[in-house]
N, CA, C and O atoms as a Maestro MAE file, in Angstrom:
{
 s_m_m2io_version
 :::
 2.0.0
}

f_m_ct {
 s_m_title
 :::
 protein
 m_atom[344] {
  # First column is atom index #
  i_m_mmod_type
  r_m_x_coord
  r_m_y_coord
  r_m_z_coord
  i_m_residue_number
  s_m_chain_name
  s_m_pdb_residue_name
  s_m_pdb_atom_name
  i_m_atomic_number
  :::
  1 25 103.418 88.328 118.833 1 A "MET " " N  " 7
  2 3 102.920 88.408 120.254 1 A "MET " " CA " 6
  3 2 101.752 89.936 120.039 1 A "MET " " C  " 6
  4 15 102.103 91.044 119.632 1 A "MET " " O  " 8
  5 25 100.390 89.526 120.448 2 A "ILE " " N  " 7
  6 3 99.558 90.856 120.319 2 A "ILE " " CA " 6
  7 2 99.064 91.551 121.932 2 A "ILE " " C  " 6
  8 15 98.974 90.865 122.950 2 A "ILE " " O  " 8
  9 25 98.870 92.582 121.885 3 A "THR " " N  " 7
  10 3 98.715 93.220 123.046 3 A "THR " " CA " 6
  11 2 97.290 92.884 123.516 3 A "THR " " C  " 6
  12 15 96.527 92.557 122.606 3 A "THR " " O  " 8
  13 25 96.762 92.903 124.814 4 A "LYS " " N  " 7
  14 3 95.513 92.304 125.218 4 A "LYS " " CA " 6
  15 2 94.221 93.067 124.637 4 A "LYS " " C  " 6
  16 15 93.101 92.556 124.640 4 A "LYS " " O  " 8
  17 25 94.583 94.696 124.006 5 A "LYS " " N  " 7
  18 3 93.394 95.588 123.609 5 A "LYS " " CA " 6
  19 2 93.186 95.069 121.926 5 A "LYS " " C  " 6
  20 15 92.129 94.970 121.303 5 A "LYS " " O  " 8
  21 25 94.393 94.826 121.528 6 A "GLU " " N  " 7
  22 3 94.231 93.884 120.068 6 A "GLU " " CA " 6
  23 2 93.286 92.555 120.618 6 A "GLU " " C  " 6
  24 15 92.060 92.571 120.500 6 A "GLU " " O  " 8
  25 25 93.996 91.451 121.210 7 A "LYS " " N  " 7
  26 3 93.485 90.681 120.972 7 A "LYS " " CA " 6
  27 2 92.123 90.747 121.237 7 A "LYS " " C  " 6
  28 15 91.453 90.285 120.314 7 A "LYS " " O  " 8
  29 25 91.209 91.343 122.588 8 A "LYS " " N  " 7
  30 3 90.334 91.645 122.524 8 A "LYS " " CA " 6
  31 2 89.511 92.097 121.698 8 A "LYS " " C  " 6
  32 15 88.400 91.616 121.474 8 A "LYS " " O  " 8
  33 25 89.966 93.003 121.210 9 A "HIS " " N  " 7
  34 3 89.418 93.893 119.109 9 A "HIS " " CA " 6
  35 2 89.097 92.773 118.349 9 A "HIS " " C  " 6
  36 15 87.960 92.615 117.905 9 A "HIS " " O  " 8
  37 25 90.231 91.783 118.116 10 A "LEU " " N  " 7
  38 3 90.084 90.688 117.224 10 A "LEU " " CA " 6
  39 2 89.468 89.987 117.604 10 A "LEU " " C  " 6
  40 15 88.782 89.410 116.761 10 A "LEU " " O  " 8
  41 25 89.320 89.646 118.778 11 A "LEU " " N  " 7
  42 3 88.151 88.387 119.065 11 A "LEU " " CA " 6
  43 2 86.934 88.620 118.660 11 A "LEU " " C  " 6
  44 15 86.270 87.768 118.070 11 A "LEU " " O  " 8
  45 25 86.532 89.742 118.919 12 A "ASN " " N  " 7
  46 3 85.123 90.722 119.046 12 A "ASN " " CA " 6
  47 2 85.294 90.538 117.388 12 A "ASN " " C  " 6
  48 15 84.907 89.401 117.118 12 A "ASN " " O  " 8
  49 25 85.584 91.001 116.592 13 A "LYS " " N  " 7
  50 3 85.426 90.765 115.264 13 A "LYS " " CA " 6
  51 2 85.223 89.393 114.390 13 A "LYS " " C  " 6
  52 15 84.482 89.205 113.425 13 A "LYS " " O  " 8
  53 25 86.283 88.342 115.163 14 A "LEU " " N  " 7
  54 3 86.202 87.480 114.493 14 A "LEU " " CA " 6
  55 2 84.815 86.650 115.106 14 A "LEU " " C  " 6
  56 15 84.510 85.585 114.568 14 A "LEU " " O  " 8
  57 25 84.187 87.053 115.978 15 A "LYS " " N  " 7
  58 3 83.031 86.178 116.489 15 A "LYS " " CA " 6
  59 2 81.695 86.864 116.192 15 A "LYS " " C  " 6
  60 15 80.582 86.580 116.634 15 A "LYS " " O  " 8
  61 25 82.112 87.977 115.215 16 A "ARG " " N  " 7
  62 3 81.111 88.959 114.995 16 A "ARG " " CA " 6
  63 2 80.931 88.042 113.160 16 A "ARG " " C  " 6
  64 15 79.848 87.735 112.661 16 A "ARG " " O  " 8
  65 25 82.079 87.840 112.625 17 A "ILE " " N  " 7
  66 3 82.480 87.289 111.442 17 A "ILE " " CA " 6
  67 2 81.557 85.626 111.589 17 A "ILE " " C  " 6
  68 15 80.674 85.055 110.949 17 A "ILE " " O  " 8
  69 25 82.354 85.350 112.774 18 A "GLN " " N  " 7
  70 3 81.341 83.712 112.948 18 A "GLN " " CA " 6
  71 2 80.258 83.636 113.027 18 A "GLN " " C  " 6
  72 15 79.693 82.668 112.518 18 A "GLN " " O  " 8
  73 25 79.504 84.670 113.726 19 A "ARG " " N  " 7
  74 3 78.201 84.565 113.630 19 A "ARG " " CA " 6
  75 2 77.498 84.829 112.320 19 A "ARG " " C  " 6
  76 15 76.431 84.243 112.135 19 A "ARG " " O  " 8
  77 25 77.892 85.512 111.533 20 A "TYR " " N  " 7
  78 3 77.798 85.631 110.302 20 A "TYR " " CA " 6
  79 2 78.007 84.412 109.469 20 A "TYR " " C  " 6
  80 15 77.226 84.255 108.531 20 A "TYR " " O  " 8
  81 25 78.741 83.715 109.625 21 A "PHE " " N  " 7
  82 3 78.440 82.478 108.704 21 A "PHE " " CA " 6
  83 2 77.996 81.267 109.563 21 A "PHE " " C  " 6
  84 15 78.163 80.183 109.005 21 A "PHE " " O  " 8
  85 25 77.497 81.233 110.730 22 A "ASN " " N  " 7
  86 3 76.109 80.645 111.728 22 A "ASN " " CA " 6
  87 2 75.165 80.864 110.640 22 A "ASN " " C  " 6
  88 15 74.783 80.002 109.848 22 A "ASN " " O  " 8
  89 25 74.693 82.551 110.677 23 A "ARG " " N  " 7
  90 3 73.105 82.466 110.055 23 A "ARG " " CA " 6
  91 2 73.421 82.054 108.547 23 A "ARG " " C  " 6
  92 15 72.548 81.421 107.952 23 A "ARG " " O  " 8
  93 25 74.351 82.300 108.030 24 A "LEU " " N  " 7
  94 3 74.687 81.720 106.300 24 A "LEU " " CA " 6
  95 2 74.098 80.500 106.269 24 A "LEU " " C  " 6
  96 15 73.277 80.264 105.383 24 A "LEU " " O  " 8
  97 25 74.465 79.418 107.349 25 A "GLU " " N  " 7
  98 3 74.388 77.987 107.561 25 A "GLU " " CA " 6
  99 2 73.132 77.728 107.557 25 A "GLU " " C  " 6
  100 15 72.465 76.810 107.079 25 A "GLU " " O  " 8
  101 25 72.820 78.922 108.325 26 A "LYS " " N  " 7
  102 3 70.545 78.200 108.683 26 A "LYS " " CA " 6
  103 2 70.043 78.469 107.413 26 A "LYS " " C  " 6
  104 15 69.159 77.805 106.872 26 A "LYS " " O  " 8
  105 25 70.754 79.706 106.802 27 A "ILE " " N  " 7
  106 3 69.887 80.539 105.656 27 A "ILE " " CA " 6
  107 2 69.729 79.059 104.507 27 A "ILE " " C  " 6
  108 15 68.653 78.613 104.110 27 A "ILE " " O  " 8
  109 25 71.245 78.457 104.119 28 A "GLU " " N  " 7
  110 3 71.400 77.488 103.052 28 A "GLU " " CA " 6
  111 2 70.641 75.758 104.179 28 A "GLU " " C  " 6
  112 15 70.446 74.612 103.775 28 A "GLU " " O  " 8
  113 25 70.491 76.185 105.161 29 A "GLU " " N  " 7
  114 3 70.145 74.472 105.474 29 A "GLU " " CA " 6
  115 2 68.206 75.068 105.379 29 A "GLU " " C  " 6
  116 15 67.238 74.310 105.316 29 A "GLU " " O  " 8
  117 25 68.177 76.480 105.396 30 A "ASN " " N  " 7
  118 3 66.598 76.472 105.462 30 A "ASN " " CA " 6
  119 2 65.528 76.273 104.217 30 A "ASN " " C  " 6
  120 15 65.506 77.003 103.227 30 A "ASN " " O  " 8
  121 25 64.498 74.967 104.484 31 A "GLU " " N  " 7
  122 3 64.137 74.390 102.919 31 A "GLU " " CA " 6
  123 2 63.042 75.506 102.391 31 A "GLU " " C  " 6
  124 15 62.525 75.532 101.274 31 A "GLU " " O  " 8
  125 25 62.807 76.489 103.565 32 A "LYS " " N  " 7
  126 3 61.226 77.189 103.193 32 A "LYS " " CA " 6
  127 2 61.390 78.190 102.477 32 A "LYS " " C  " 6
  128 15 60.463 78.825 101.974 32 A "LYS " " O  " 8
  129 25 62.814 78.493 102.324 33 A "ILE " " N  " 7
  130 3 63.280 79.886 101.621 33 A "ILE " " CA " 6
  131 2 63.414 78.962 100.107 33 A "ILE " " C  " 6
  132 15 64.139 77.969 100.038 33 A "ILE " " O  " 8
  133 25 62.630 79.448 98.986 34 A "LYS " " N  " 7
  134 3 62.827 79.308 97.536 34 A "LYS " " CA " 6
  135 2 63.974 79.537 96.789 34 A "LYS " " C  " 6
  136 15 64.626 80.576 96.896 34 A "LYS " " O  " 8
  137 25 64.240 78.680 96.083 35 A "ASP " " N  " 7
  138 3 65.778 78.258 95.900 35 A "ASP " " CA " 6
  139 2 66.558 79.316 95.275 35 A "ASP " " C  " 6
  140 15 67.777 79.391 95.429 35 A "ASP " " O  " 8
  141 25 65.642 80.433 94.317 36 A "LYS " " N  " 7
  142 3 66.162 81.726 94.075 36 A "LYS " " CA " 6
  143 2 66.666 83.083 94.688 36 A "LYS " " C  " 6
  144 15 67.560 83.923 94.572 36 A "LYS " " O  " 8
  145 25 65.490 82.765 95.445 37 A "ALA " " N  " 7
  146 3 65.613 83.993 96.478 37 A "ALA " " CA " 6
  147 2 66.836 83.049 97.500 37 A "ALA " " C  " 6
  148 15 67.548 83.879 98.065 37 A "ALA " " O  " 8
  149 25 67.151 81.966 97.781 38 A "LYS " " N  " 7
  150 3 67.967 81.431 98.659 38 A "LYS " " CA " 6
  151 2 69.362 82.384 98.313 38 A "LYS " " C  " 6
  152 15 69.961 83.264 98.931 38 A "LYS " " O  " 8
  153 25 69.583 81.560 96.675 39 A "LYS " " N  " 7
  154 3 70.665 82.061 96.083 39 A "LYS " " CA " 6
  155 2 72.021 83.607 96.200 39 A "LYS " " C  " 6
  156 15 73.236 83.804 96.230 39 A "LYS " " O  " 8
  157 25 70.643 84.373 96.229 40 A "ARG " " N  " 7
  158 3 70.342 85.843 96.344 40 A "ARG " " CA " 6
  159 2 70.729 86.114 97.869 40 A "ARG " " C  " 6
  160 15 71.877 86.556 97.884 40 A "ARG " " O  " 8
  161 25 70.296 86.034 98.931 41 A "ILE " " N  " 7
  162 3 70.341 86.113 99.928 41 A "ILE " " CA " 6
  163 2 71.633 85.766 100.506 41 A "ILE " " C  " 6
  164 15 72.309 86.448 101.276 41 A "ILE " " O  " 8
  165 25 71.915 84.461 99.969 42 A "VAL " " N  " 7
  166 3 73.622 83.524 100.006 42 A "VAL " " CA " 6
  167 2 74.439 84.805 99.784 42 A "VAL " " C  " 6
  168 15 74.904 85.560 100.639 42 A "VAL " " O  " 8
  169 25 74.526 84.898 98.161 43 A "LYS " " N  " 7
  170 3 75.299 86.086 97.761 43 A "LYS " " CA " 6
  171 2 75.476 87.086 98.088 43 A "LYS " " C  " 6
  172 15 76.553 87.648 97.890 43 A "LYS " " O  " 8
  173 25 74.366 87.697 98.764 44 A "ALA " " N  " 7
  174 3 74.843 88.610 99.637 44 A "ALA " " CA " 6
  175 2 75.311 88.494 100.829 44 A "ALA " " C  " 6
  176 15 76.114 89.339 101.224 44 A "ALA " " O  " 8
  177 25 74.907 87.402 101.683 45 A "PHE " " N  " 7
  178 3 75.465 87.141 102.649 45 A "PHE " " CA " 6
  179 2 77.150 86.929 102.684 45 A "PHE " " C  " 6
  180 15 77.932 87.513 103.434 45 A "PHE " " O  " 8
  181 25 77.367 86.249 101.987 46 A "GLN " " N  " 7
  182 3 78.886 86.123 101.309 46 A "GLN " " CA " 6
  183 2 79.548 87.305 101.106 46 A "GLN " " C  " 6
  184 15 80.485 87.631 101.835 46 A "GLN " " O  " 8
  185 25 79.187 87.947 100.246 47 A "LYS " " N  " 7
  186 3 80.022 89.393 100.190 47 A "LYS " " CA " 6
  187 2 80.186 89.886 101.496 47 A "LYS " " C  " 6
  188 15 81.305 89.915 102.008 47 A "LYS " " O  " 8
  189 25 79.004 90.347 102.191 48 A "HIS " " N  " 7
  190 3 78.888 90.914 103.489 48 A "HIS " " CA " 6
  191 2 80.332 90.762 104.232 48 A "HIS " " C  " 6
  192 15 81.228 91.482 104.672 48 A "HIS " " O  " 8
  193 25 79.923 89.046 104.068 49 A "ILE " " N  " 7
  194 3 81.253 88.263 105.411 49 A "ILE " " CA " 6
  195 2 82.412 88.930 104.784 49 A "ILE " " C  " 6
  196 15 83.229 89.377 105.589 49 A "ILE " " O  " 8
  197 25 82.669 89.097 103.551 50 A "ASN " " N  " 7
  198 3 84.082 89.056 102.148 50 A "ASN " " CA " 6
  199 2 84.207 90.508 103.320 50 A "ASN " " C  " 6
  200 15 84.941 90.408 104.304 50 A "ASN " " O  " 8
  201 25 83.558 91.555 103.104 51 A "ARG " " N  " 7
  202 3 83.325 93.272 103.729 51 A "ARG " " CA " 6
  203 2 84.595 93.052 104.746 51 A "ARG " " C  " 6
  204 15 85.777 93.388 104.818 51 A "ARG " " O  " 8
  205 25 83.611 92.267 105.508 52 A "LYS " " N  " 7
  206 3 83.939 92.345 107.155 52 A "LYS " " CA " 6
  207 2 85.535 91.967 107.440 52 A "LYS " " C  " 6
  208 15 86.390 92.566 108.091 52 A "LYS " " O  " 8
  209 25 85.594 90.368 106.466 53 A "ILE " " N  " 7
  210 3 86.945 90.069 106.495 53 A "ILE " " CA " 6
  211 2 87.949 90.691 105.974 53 A "ILE " " C  " 6
  212 15 89.126 90.459 106.251 53 A "ILE " " O  " 8
  213 25 87.406 91.822 104.901 54 A "ASP " " N  " 7
  214 3 88.883 92.355 104.033 54 A "ASP " " CA " 6
  215 2 88.705 93.866 105.199 54 A "ASP " " C  " 6
  216 15 89.530 94.689 104.802 54 A "ASP " " O  " 8
  217 25 88.057 94.341 106.229 55 A "LYS " " N  " 7
  218 3 88.021 95.533 107.286 55 A "LYS " " CA " 6
  219 2 89.065 94.849 108.119 55 A "LYS " " C  " 6
  220 15 90.083 95.479 108.408 55 A "LYS " " O  " 8
  221 25 88.957 94.030 108.391 56 A "LEU " " N  " 7
  222 3 89.313 93.363 109.679 56 A "LEU " " CA " 6
  223 2 91.106 93.150 108.860 56 A "LEU " " C  " 6
  224 15 92.021 93.697 109.474 56 A "LEU " " O  " 8
  225 25 91.380 92.567 107.869 57 A "ILE " " N  " 7
  226 3 92.662 92.674 107.803 57 A "ILE " " CA " 6
  227 2 93.145 93.735 107.246 57 A "ILE " " C  " 6
  228 15 94.371 93.652 107.172 57 A "ILE " " O  " 8
  229 25 92.782 94.572 106.874 58 A "LYS " " N  " 7
  230 3 93.030 96.634 106.511 58 A "LYS " " CA " 6
  231 2 93.661 96.835 108.410 58 A "LYS " " C  " 6
  232 15 94.841 97.054 108.683 58 A "LYS " " O  " 8
  233 25 92.862 96.731 109.163 59 A "HIS " " N  " 7
  234 3 92.928 96.855 110.483 59 A "HIS " " CA " 6
  235 2 94.067 96.464 111.260 59 A "HIS " " C  " 6
  236 15 94.600 97.081 112.183 59 A "HIS " " O  " 8
  237 25 94.541 94.709 110.473 60 A "ILE " " N  " 7
  238 3 95.451 93.778 110.921 60 A "ILE " " CA " 6
  239 2 96.800 95.090 110.338 60 A "ILE " " C  " 6
  240 15 97.616 95.684 111.043 60 A "ILE " " O  " 8
  241 25 96.619 95.167 109.076 61 A "GLN " " N  " 7
  242 3 98.059 95.750 108.451 61 A "GLN " " CA " 6
  243 2 98.187 97.102 109.275 61 A "GLN " " C  " 6
  244 15 99.244 97.512 109.753 61 A "GLN " " O  " 8
  245 25 96.985 97.718 109.367 62 A "LYS " " N  " 7
  246 3 97.535 99.131 110.292 62 A "LYS " " CA " 6
  247 2 98.132 98.881 111.400 62 A "LYS " " C  " 6
  248 15 99.017 99.695 111.664 62 A "LYS " " O  " 8
  249 25 97.945 97.893 112.294 63 A "ARG " " N  " 7
  250 3 98.190 97.545 113.537 63 A "ARG " " CA " 6
  251 2 99.687 96.787 113.821 63 A "ARG " " C  " 6
  252 15 100.437 96.770 114.797 63 A "ARG " " O  " 8
  253 25 99.741 96.124 112.371 64 A "SER " " N  " 7
  254 3 101.310 95.380 112.001 64 A "SER " " CA " 6
  255 2 102.372 96.084 112.671 64 A "SER " " C  " 6
  256 15 102.241 97.308 112.677 64 A "SER " " O  " 8
  257 25 103.172 95.713 113.116 65 A "GLY " " N  " 7
  258 3 104.443 96.379 114.323 65 A "GLY " " CA " 6
  259 2 103.921 97.200 115.534 65 A "GLY " " C  " 6
  260 15 104.683 97.619 116.405 65 A "GLY " " O  " 8
  261 25 102.661 97.394 115.543 66 A "LYS " " N  " 7
  262 3 102.104 98.494 116.953 66 A "LYS " " CA " 6
  263 2 101.445 97.659 117.840 66 A "LYS " " C  " 6
  264 15 101.971 97.634 118.953 66 A "LYS " " O  " 8
  265 25 100.582 97.052 117.720 67 A "GLY " " N  " 7
  266 3 100.060 96.231 118.240 67 A "GLY " " CA " 6
  267 2 100.240 94.579 118.215 67 A "GLY " " C  " 6
  268 15 100.428 93.795 119.145 67 A "GLY " " O  " 8
  269 25 100.143 94.417 117.159 68 A "ILE " " N  " 7
  270 3 100.306 93.245 116.415 68 A "ILE " " CA " 6
  271 2 101.810 92.772 115.926 68 A "ILE " " C  " 6
  272 15 102.416 93.512 115.151 68 A "ILE " " O  " 8
  273 25 102.333 91.700 116.319 69 A "ASP " " N  " 7
  274 3 103.538 91.566 115.750 69 A "ASP " " CA " 6
  275 2 103.585 91.186 114.368 69 A "ASP " " C  " 6
  276 15 102.723 90.465 113.863 69 A "ASP " " O  " 8
  277 25 104.774 91.747 113.609 70 A "PRO " " N  " 7
  278 3 104.511 91.707 112.341 70 A "PRO " " CA " 6
  279 2 104.177 89.808 111.584 70 A "PRO " " C  " 6
  280 15 103.284 89.440 110.821 70 A "PRO " " O  " 8
  281 25 105.206 89.089 112.154 71 A "GLU " " N  " 7
  282 3 104.864 87.423 112.027 71 A "GLU " " CA " 6
  283 2 103.265 86.939 112.047 71 A "GLU " " C  " 6
  284 15 102.706 86.304 111.152 71 A "GLU " " O  " 8
  285 25 102.905 87.222 112.809 72 A "THR " " N  " 7
  286 3 101.469 86.906 113.771 72 A "THR " " CA " 6
  287 2 100.585 87.842 112.879 72 A "THR " " C  " 6
  288 15 99.410 87.598 112.605 72 A "THR " " O  " 8
  289 25 101.453 89.209 112.356 73 A "ALA " " N  " 7
  290 3 99.811 89.741 111.661 73 A "ALA " " CA " 6
  291 2 100.102 89.200 110.143 73 A "ALA " " C  " 6
  292 15 99.073 88.814 109.589 73 A "ALA " " O  " 8
  293 25 100.906 89.129 109.613 74 A "ASN " " N  " 7
  294 3 100.995 87.864 108.371 74 A "ASN " " CA " 6
  295 2 100.162 86.837 108.071 74 A "ASN " " C  " 6
  296 15 99.384 86.786 107.119 74 A "ASN " " O  " 8
  297 25 100.409 85.744 109.196 75 A "GLN " " N  " 7
  298 3 99.911 84.631 109.893 75 A "GLN " " CA " 6
  299 2 98.200 85.149 109.843 75 A "GLN " " C  " 6
  300 15 97.394 84.233 109.680 75 A "GLN " " O  " 8
  301 25 97.833 86.080 109.932 76 A "LEU " " N  " 7
  302 3 96.517 85.835 110.419 76 A "LEU " " CA " 6
  303 2 95.722 86.656 108.863 76 A "LEU " " C  " 6
  304 15 94.716 86.191 108.326 76 A "LEU " " O  " 8
  305 25 96.157 87.406 108.572 77 A "MET " " N  " 7
  306 3 95.887 87.951 107.483 77 A "MET " " CA " 6
  307 2 96.522 87.004 106.124 77 A "MET " " C  " 6
  308 15 96.654 87.611 105.061 77 A "MET " " O  " 8
  309 25 96.770 86.055 106.158 78 A "LYS " " N  " 7
  310 3 96.712 84.728 105.570 78 A "LYS " " CA " 6
  311 2 95.399 83.525 105.966 78 A "LYS " " C  " 6
  312 15 94.501 83.130 105.222 78 A "LYS " " O  " 8
  313 25 95.637 83.205 107.174 79 A "ASP " " N  " 7
  314 3 94.453 82.467 107.489 79 A "ASP " " CA " 6
  315 2 93.013 83.403 107.272 79 A "ASP " " C  " 6
  316 15 92.002 82.703 107.318 79 A "ASP " " O  " 8
  317 25 92.784 84.756 107.063 80 A "LEU " " N  " 7
  318 3 91.437 85.196 106.932 80 A "LEU " " CA " 6
  319 2 91.424 85.492 105.464 80 A "LEU " " C  " 6
  320 15 90.275 85.752 105.107 80 A "LEU " " O  " 8
  321 25 92.458 85.554 104.299 81 A "GLU " " N  " 7
  322 3 92.145 84.948 103.271 81 A "GLU " " CA " 6
  323 2 91.866 83.822 102.722 81 A "GLU " " C  " 6
  324 15 91.205 83.743 101.687 81 A "GLU " " O  " 8
  325 25 92.352 82.792 103.371 82 A "TYR " " N  " 7
  326 3 91.644 81.349 102.960 82 A "TYR " " CA " 6
  327 2 90.137 81.306 103.603 82 A "TYR " " C  " 6
  328 15 89.312 80.420 103.377 82 A "TYR " " O  " 8
  329 25 89.965 82.338 104.369 83 A "ILE " " N  " 7
  330 3 88.274 81.951 104.675 83 A "ILE " " CA " 6
  331 2 87.183 82.852 104.137 83 A "ILE " " C  " 6
  332 15 86.189 83.198 104.776 83 A "ILE " " O  " 8
  333 25 87.423 83.135 103.109 84 A "LYS " " N  " 7
  334 3 86.973 84.408 102.212 84 A "LYS " " CA " 6
  335 2 86.122 83.455 101.187 84 A "LYS " " C  " 6
  336 15 86.311 82.257 100.973 84 A "LYS " " O  " 8
  337 25 85.574 83.933 100.868 85 A "PHE " " N  " 7
  338 3 84.740 83.230 99.741 85 A "PHE " " CA " 6
  339 2 84.976 83.912 98.390 85 A "PHE " " C  " 6
  340 15 85.075 85.135 98.285 85 A "PHE " " O  " 8
  341 25 85.062 83.061 97.364 86 A "SER " " N  " 7
  342 3 85.736 83.364 95.907 86 A "SER " " CA " 6
  343 2 84.751 83.876 94.843 86 A "SER " " C  " 6
  344 15 85.149 84.138 93.708 86 A "SER " " O  " 8
  :::
 }
 m_bond[343] {
  # First column is bond index #
  i_m_from
  i_m_to
  i_m_order
  :::
  1 1 2 1
  2 2 3 1
  3 3 4 2
  4 3 5 1
  5 5 6 1
  6 6 7 1
  7 7 8 2
  8 7 9 1
  9 9 10 1
  10 10 11 1
  11 11 12 2
  12 11 13 1
  13 13 14 1
  14 14 15 1
  15 15 16 2
  16 15 17 1
  17 17 18 1
  18 18 19 1
  19 19 20 2
  20 19 21 1
  21 21 22 1
  22 22 23 1
  23 23 24 2
  24 23 25 1
  25 25 26 1
  26 26 27 1
  27 27 28 2
  28 27 29 1
  29 29 30 1
  30 30 31 1
  31 31 32 2
  32 31 33 1
  33 33 34 1
  34 34 35 1
  35 35 36 2
  36 35 37 1
  37 37 38 1
  38 38 39 1
  39 39 40 2
  40 39 41 1
  41 41 42 1
  42 42 43 1
  43 43 44 2
  44 43 45 1
  45 45 46 1
  46 46 47 1
  47 47 48 2
  48 47 49 1
  49 49 50 1
  50 50 51 1
  51 51 52 2
  52 51 53 1
  53 53 54 1
  54 54 55 1
  55 55 56 2
  56 55 57 1
  57 57 58 1
  58 58 59 1
  59 59 60 2
  60 59 61 1
  61 61 62 1
  62 62 63 1
  63 63 64 2
  64 63 65 1
  65 65 66 1
  66 66 67 1
  67 67 68 2
  68 67 69 1
  69 69 70 1
  70 70 71 1
  71 71 72 2
  72 71 73 1
  73 73 74 1
  74 74 75 1
  75 75 76 2
  76 75 77 1
  77 77 78 1
  78 78 79 1
  79 79 80 2
  80 79 81 1
  81 81 82 1
  82 82 83 1
  83 83 84 2
  84 83 85 1
  85 85 86 1
  86 86 87 1
  87 87 88 2
  88 87 89 1
  89 89 90 1
  90 90 91 1
  91 91 92 2
  92 91 93 1
  93 93 94 1
  94 94 95 1
  95 95 96 2
  96 95 97 1
  97 97 98 1
  98 98 99 1
  99 99 100 2
  100 99 101 1
  101 101 102 1
  102 102 103 1
  103 103 104 2
  104 103 105 1
  105 105 106 1
  106 106 107 1
  107 107 108 2
  108 107 109 1
  109 109 110 1
  110 110 111 1
  111 111 112 2
  112 111 113 1
  113 113 114 1
  114 114 115 1
  115 115 116 2
  116 115 117 1
  117 117 118 1
  118 118 119 1
  119 119 120 2
  120 119 121 1
  121 121 122 1
  122 122 123 1
  123 123 124 2
  124 123 125 1
  125 125 126 1
  126 126 127 1
  127 127 128 2
  128 127 129 1
  129 129 130 1
  130 130 131 1
  131 131 132 2
  132 131 133 1
  133 133 134 1
  134 134 135 1
  135 135 136 2
  136 135 137 1
  137 137 138 1
  138 138 139 1
  139 139 140 2
  140 139 141 1
  141 141 142 1
  142 142 143 1
  143 143 144 2
  144 143 145 1
  145 145 146 1
  146 146 147 1
  147 147 148 2
  148 147 149 1
  149 149 150 1
  150 150 151 1
  151 151 152 2
  152 151 153 1
  153 153 154 1
  154 154 155 1
  155 155 156 2
  156 155 157 1
  157 157 158 1
  158 158 159 1
  159 159 160 2
  160 159 161 1
  161 161 162 1
  162 162 163 1
  163 163 164 2
  164 163 165 1
  165 165 166 1
  166 166 167 1
  167 167 168 2
  168 167 169 1
  169 169 170 1
  170 170 171 1
  171 171 172 2
  172 171 173 1
  173 173 174 1
  174 174 175 1
  175 175 176 2
  176 175 177 1
  177 177 178 1
  178 178 179 1
  179 179 180 2
  180 179 181 1
  181 181 182 1
  182 182 183 1
  183 183 184 2
  184 183 185 1
  185 185 186 1
  186 186 187 1
  187 187 188 2
  188 187 189 1
  189 189 190 1
  190 190 191 1
  191 191 192 2
  192 191 193 1
  193 193 194 1
  194 194 195 1
  195 195 196 2
  196 195 197 1
  197 197 198 1
  198 198 199 1
  199 199 200 2
  200 199 201 1
  201 201 202 1
  202 202 203 1
  203 203 204 2
  204 203 205 1
  205 205 206 1
  206 206 207 1
  207 207 208 2
  208 207 209 1
  209 209 210 1
  210 210 211 1
  211 211 212 2
  212 211 213 1
  213 213 214 1
  214 214 215 1
  215 215 216 2
  216 215 217 1
  217 217 218 1
  218 218 219 1
  219 219 220 2
  220 219 221 1
  221 221 222 1
  222 222 223 1
  223 223 224 2
  224 223 225 1
  225 225 226 1
  226 226 227 1
  227 227 228 2
  228 227 229 1
  229 229 230 1
  230 230 231 1
  231 231 232 2
  232 231 233 1
  233 233 234 1
  234 234 235 1
  235 235 236 2
  236 235 237 1
  237 237 238 1
  238 238 239 1
  239 239 240 2
  240 239 241 1
  241 241 242 1
  242 242 243 1
  243 243 244 2
  244 243 245 1
  245 245 246 1
  246 246 247 1
  247 247 248 2
  248 247 249 1
  249 249 250 1
  250 250 251 1
  251 251 252 2
  252 251 253 1
  253 253 254 1
  254 254 255 1
  255 255 256 2
  256 255 257 1
  257 257 258 1
  258 258 259 1
  259 259 260 2
  260 259 261 1
  261 261 262 1
  262 262 263 1
  263 263 264 2
  264 263 265 1
  265 265 266 1
  266 266 267 1
  267 267 268 2
  268 267 269 1
  269 269 270 1
  270 270 271 1
  271 271 272 2
  272 271 273 1
  273 273 274 1
  274 274 275 1
  275 275 276 2
  276 275 277 1
  277 277 278 1
  278 278 279 1
  279 279 280 2
  280 279 281 1
  281 281 282 1
  282 282 283 1
  283 283 284 2
  284 283 285 1
  285 285 286 1
  286 286 287 1
  287 287 288 2
  288 287 289 1
  289 289 290 1
  290 290 291 1
  291 291 292 2
  292 291 293 1
  293 293 294 1
  294 294 295 1
  295 295 296 2
  296 295 297 1
  297 297 298 1
  298 298 299 1
  299 299 300 2
  300 299 301 1
  301 301 302 1
  302 302 303 1
  303 303 304 2
  304 303 305 1
  305 305 306 1
  306 306 307 1
  307 307 308 2
  308 307 309 1
  309 309 310 1
  310 310 311 1
  311 311 312 2
  312 311 313 1
  313 313 314 1
  314 314 315 1
  315 315 316 2
  316 315 317 1
  317 317 318 1
  318 318 319 1
  319 319 320 2
  320 319 321 1
  321 321 322 1
  322 322 323 1
  323 323 324 2
  324 323 325 1
  325 325 326 1
  326 326 327 1
  327 327 328 2
  328 327 329 1
  329 329 330 1
  330 330 331 1
  331 331 332 2
  332 331 333 1
  333 333 334 1
  334 334 335 1
  335 335 336 2
  336 335 337 1
  337 337 338 1
  338 338 339 1
  339 339 340 2
  340 339 341 1
  341 341 342 1
  342 342 343 1
  343 343 344 2
  :::
 }
}
């Protein structure tokens, strides 16, 4: 169970992360960018996305038991870890 306030906050953060994934996809598909530059840009975007995911995981850990049910928090954190870049 998640409070309405937390749900709204989490959805906003997840939408932002989704937008970064969409931008990353567009960069990868762009043929006008040279390969070397594209690799650097993609790597930077991946790092940025991972940082955003890490911040969201920390937020979920802090709110576990308060605004987010501990079981739900664990599942959310597991799912977020899954989508991170290695």
